C-alpha positions as CSV (number, residue, x, y, z in Angstrom):
1,M,0.0,-0.1,0.1
2,V,1.2,3.5,-0.8
3,H,0.1,6.5,1.1
4,F,0.5,10.2,0.1
5,N,0.4,12.8,2.9
6,V,-1.5,15.8,1.4
7,P,-1.0,18.3,4.3
8,D,-3.2,20.9,2.6
9,M,-6.3,18.8,2.0
10,T,-8.3,20.2,4.9
11,C,-12.0,19.6,3.9
12,G,-14.5,17.7,1.6
13,G,-13.9,20.3,-0.9
14,C,-10.4,19.6,-1.1
15,A,-11.0,15.8,-1.5
16,Q,-13.5,16.3,-4.3
17,R,-11.0,18.4,-6.2
18,I,-8.4,15.4,-5.7
19,R,-11.2,12.7,-6.7
20,R,-11.8,14.5,-9.9
21,A,-8.0,14.9,-10.8
22,I,-7.7,11.2,-10.1
23,A,-10.8,10.2,-12.2
24,Q,-9.3,11.8,-15.1
25,A,-5.9,10.2,-14.6
26,Q,-6.9,6.9,-16.2
27,L,-5.6,4.4,-13.8
28,P,-5.6,0.8,-14.7
29,A,-8.8,-1.2,-14.4
30,G,-9.7,-2.1,-10.7
31,V,-7.4,0.3,-8.9
32,E,-9.5,2.1,-6.4
33,V,-7.8,5.1,-4.5
34,E,-9.0,5.9,-0.8
35,I,-9.1,9.5,0.3
36,D,-9.1,10.1,4.1
37,V,-9.6,13.8,4.9
38,A,-9.3,13.6,8.6
39,A,-5.5,11.8,8.2
40,R,-4.9,14.0,5.2
41,Q,-4.0,11.0,3.2
42,V,-4.7,9.5,-0.1
43,S,-3.9,5.8,-0.4
44,V,-3.5,3.3,-3.2
45,P,-4.3,-0.1,-1.7
46,G,-2.5,-3.4,-2.6
47,Q,0.6,-3.7,-4.5
48,A,0.2,-0.8,-7.0
49,E,2.7,-0.5,-9.8
50,D,5.1,2.3,-9.9
51,D,3.6,3.8,-12.9
52,T,0.2,3.8,-11.1
53,V,1.6,5.5,-8.0
54,E,3.1,8.2,-10.3
55,L,-0.3,8.7,-12.0
56,V,-1.8,9.2,-8.7
57,R,0.7,11.5,-7.3
58,S,0.6,13.5,-10.3
59,A,-3.1,13.8,-10.2
60,I,-3.1,15.1,-6.7
61,E,-0.4,17.8,-7.5
62,R,-2.5,18.7,-10.8
63,A,-5.4,19.4,-8.4
64,G,-3.1,21.8,-6.6
65,Y,-1.8,19.9,-3.6
66,K,1.3,18.8,-2.5
67,A,1.8,14.8,-2.4
68,D,4.4,13.2,-0.1
69,A,4.7,9.3,-0.8
70,L,4.9,6.9,2.1
71,V,5.2,3.3,1.0
72,G,3.6,0.7,3.2
73,T,3.2,2.9,6.2
74,S,0.3,4.5,8.0
75,S,0.6,7.8,9.7
76,G,-1.6,8.9,12.5
77,R,-4.6,11.2,12.2
78,T,-4.3,15.0,12.3
79,T,-6.7,17.3,13.7
80,G,-7.9,20.8,12.9
81,G,-8.9,22.1,9.4
82,C,-12.8,22.2,8.5
83,C,-15.4,20.7,10.6
84,C,-15.7,17.7,8.2
85,A,-12.2,16.8,8.5
86,S,-13.3,14.1,11.1
87,R,-15.3,12.4,8.6
88,S,-14.6,8.7,7.5
89,T,-12.6,7.5,4.6
90,T,-14.4,7.4,1.2
91,S,-13.3,5.1,-1.5
92,V,-13.4,6.1,-5.2
93,D,-13.7,3.7,-8.0
94,V,-11.9,6.0,-10.5
95,N,-13.0,3.5,-13.5
96,Q,-16.4,3.9,-12.9
97,G,-16.4,7.7,-12.6
98,A,-18.6,7.8,-9.5
99,A,-17.5,8.0,-5.8
100,N,-18.9,6.6,-2.8
101,R,-19.6,9.9,-1.2
102,T,-20.3,10.9,2.1
103,S,-22.0,14.3,2.9
104,S,-19.7,17.1,3.6
105,C,-20.3,20.9,4.6
106,C,-17.6,21.6,2.1
107,S,-18.4,19.8,-0.8
């Protein structure tokens, strides 16, 4: 699993911008990316290929956010930011174009 720390992703609106950028990245079939606003992380589960990881990193940066990769680790949750930062992780199936969404005050 690869986690990207995205320190400036503070709310549901940020996550939505990142979701849209990842959806446009044309990842391989079956790759689902998890976005956790509370932890300020975007994760690629499983054993992703290097080019897939690079596509995700590029998409995050194209959306206007900094992405620091941490391979095979999980960092603790951060606090602060928007009131919706404590909401749970949502998975995005980027190949279907629709996300499993939670409501958010910012999106």
